[in-house]
C-alpha positions as a Python dict, from the first residue, in 0.01 Angstrom:
ca = {
    (1, 'M'): (0, 0, 0),
    (2, 'K'): (-297, -25, 243),
    (3, 'K'): (-74, -155, 521),
    (4, 'R'): (164, 134, 481),
    (5, 'S'): (-112, 396, 495),
    (6, 'L'): (-258, 220, 803),
    (7, 'R'): (83, 232, 971),
    (8, 'S'): (107, 601, 893),
    (9, 'L'): (-236, 663, 1036),
    (10, 'V'): (-152, 469, 1355),
    (11, 'F'): (179, 658, 1393),
    (12, 'T'): (8, 990, 1346),
    (13, 'F'): (-256, 897, 1598),
    (14, 'F'): (-2, 800, 1863),
    (15, 'F'): (213, 1108, 1786),
    (16, 'L'): (-83, 1341, 1834),
    (17, 'V'): (-208, 1164, 2153),
    (18, 'F'): (123, 1134, 2331),
    (19, 'S'): (303, 1455, 2226),
    (20, 'Q'): (288, 1772, 2426),
    (21, 'V'): (313, 2119, 2284),
    (22, 'T'): (526, 2357, 2490),
    (23, 'L'): (475, 2728, 2428),
    (24, 'A'): (620, 3030, 2595),
    (25, 'T'): (398, 3145, 2879),
    (26, 'P'): (409, 3495, 3023),
    (27, 'G'): (480, 3533, 3392),
    (28, 'C'): (597, 3769, 3662),
    (29, 'R'): (902, 3656, 3857),
    (30, 'F'): (938, 3764, 4218),
    (31, 'G'): (1197, 3589, 4431),
    (32, 'A'): (1198, 3210, 4366),
    (33, 'N'): (845, 3204, 4219),
    (34, 'I'): (686, 3270, 3882),
    (35, 'Y'): (329, 3398, 3896),
    (36, 'Y'): (130, 3303, 3586),
    (37, 'S'): (-238, 3398, 3633),
    (38, 'M'): (-261, 3743, 3468),
    (39, 'T'): (-510, 4023, 3419),
    (40, 'I'): (-443, 4349, 3228),
    (41, 'D'): (-508, 4672, 3415),
    (42, 'A'): (-661, 4981, 3249),
    (43, 'D'): (-311, 5136, 3212),
    (44, 'G'): (-190, 4825, 3025),
    (45, 'S'): (17, 4685, 3305),
    (46, 'E'): (9, 4317, 3394),
    (47, 'R'): (-128, 4216, 3734),
    (48, 'Y'): (-67, 3860, 3860),
    (49, 'D'): (-256, 3666, 4121),
    (50, 'S'): (-33, 3562, 4410),
    (51, 'K'): (-216, 3231, 4451),
    (52, 'F'): (-104, 3091, 4117),
    (53, 'Y'): (274, 3034, 4098),
    (54, 'K'): (544, 2782, 4021),
    (55, 'Q'): (883, 2755, 4191),
    (56, 'V'): (1200, 2842, 4003),
    (57, 'D'): (1492, 2613, 4068),
    (58, 'G'): (1776, 2513, 3835),
    (59, 'S'): (1908, 2232, 4055),
    (60, 'I'): (1605, 2004, 4058),
    (61, 'D'): (1651, 1660, 3909),
    (62, 'C'): (1395, 1384, 3903),
    (63, 'T'): (1557, 1165, 4170),
    (64, 'A'): (1385, 1027, 4477),
    (65, 'N'): (1497, 1337, 4669),
    (66, 'A'): (1288, 1573, 4453),
    (67, 'N'): (950, 1687, 4575),
    (68, 'K'): (729, 1524, 4318),
    (69, 'T'): (419, 1719, 4418),
    (70, 'I'): (557, 2056, 4306),
    (71, 'Q'): (606, 2167, 3949),
    (72, 'Y'): (948, 2324, 3896),
    (73, 'V'): (1056, 2571, 3626),
    (74, 'L'): (1422, 2532, 3541),
    (75, 'L'): (1625, 2854, 3528),
    (76, 'S'): (1745, 2768, 3176),
    (77, 'Q'): (1383, 2790, 3053),
    (78, 'V'): (1323, 3145, 3182),
    (79, 'T'): (1388, 3444, 2954),
    (80, 'T'): (1331, 3810, 3041),
    (81, 'R'): (1078, 4003, 2833),
    (82, 'A'): (1084, 4370, 2744),
    (83, 'S'): (1171, 4577, 3052),
    (84, 'S'): (899, 4832, 2968),
    (85, 'I'): (635, 4585, 3080),
    (86, 'V'): (516, 4650, 3434),
    (87, 'C'): (429, 4331, 3617),
    (88, 'R'): (283, 4348, 3964),
    (89, 'T'): (200, 4084, 4219),
    (90, 'P'): (-35, 4162, 4513),
    (91, 'F'): (72, 4057, 4861),
    (92, 'G'): (-129, 4127, 5172),
    (93, 'G'): (-424, 4365, 5188),
    (94, 'G'): (-484, 4724, 5104),
    (95, 'G'): (-402, 4691, 4732),
    (96, 'A'): (-29, 4660, 4804),
    (97, 'F'): (171, 4533, 4506),
    (98, 'L'): (524, 4411, 4460),
    (99, 'R'): (690, 4484, 4128),
    (100, 'G'): (847, 4179, 3965),
    (101, 'V'): (1041, 4093, 3651),
    (102, 'A'): (828, 4020, 3342),
    (103, 'I'): (947, 3689, 3196),
    (104, 'N'): (857, 3407, 2962),
    (105, 'F'): (889, 3045, 3074),
    (106, 'T'): (855, 2755, 2829),
    (107, 'T'): (878, 2421, 3005),
    (108, 'V'): (750, 2299, 3341),
    (109, 'Y'): (894, 1967, 3461),
    (110, 'Q'): (708, 1732, 3686),
    (111, 'C'): (927, 1453, 3809),
    (112, 'S'): (677, 1167, 3775),
    (113, 'L'): (776, 1091, 3413),
    (114, 'D'): (1042, 843, 3532),
    (115, 'D'): (763, 615, 3659),
    (116, 'Y'): (644, 547, 3299),
    (117, 'I'): (970, 492, 3111),
    (118, 'W'): (946, 112, 3149),
    (119, 'V'): (612, 120, 2958),
    (120, 'M'): (779, 305, 2668),
    (121, 'V'): (1077, 65, 2665),
    (122, 'I'): (846, -240, 2651),
    (123, 'A'): (632, -81, 2374),
    (124, 'V'): (930, 9, 2159),
    (125, 'G'): (1093, -330, 2221),
    (126, 'G'): (775, -512, 2121),
    (127, 'I'): (738, -312, 1805),
    (128, 'A'): (1103, -365, 1712),
    (129, 'F'): (1073, -740, 1777),
    (130, 'V'): (769, -774, 1548),
    (131, 'M'): (924, -562, 1276),
    (132, 'L'): (1252, -758, 1285),
    (133, 'R'): (1070, -1093, 1265),
    (134, 'K'): (850, -974, 985),
    (135, 'Y'): (1139, -847, 766),
    (136, 'Q'): (1357, -1147, 851),
    (137, 'L'): (1092, -1390, 723),
    (138, 'A'): (1020, -1192, 407),
}
């Protein structure tokens, strides 16, 4: 019984350490970019900083051709929010704003994950080997 509870504890630890929670994040889409650093104006409208953005592209895969230094938001992960929300993004000086589309985006992909798959395969293979040997001898 103690071994089983220890296994559950180890599994829970690894699950919590290596899992990632993805939640919907509000943003303002203008062109091919989603701006995500928001402040609320006195009139309740959302104002986004033009320095903080992520590119929107539905054709990015994690091949050697992808730009691995940029975080991409896939088009399938972008949903439009209520149209009554005003979202503005400043460009240039003089308080000029561009009105964008208020959206939610849920997942940001960075293509470097492929570099670590071999570690996961070795870890799962090692655990499977030990478990098969243990139950085969019992």
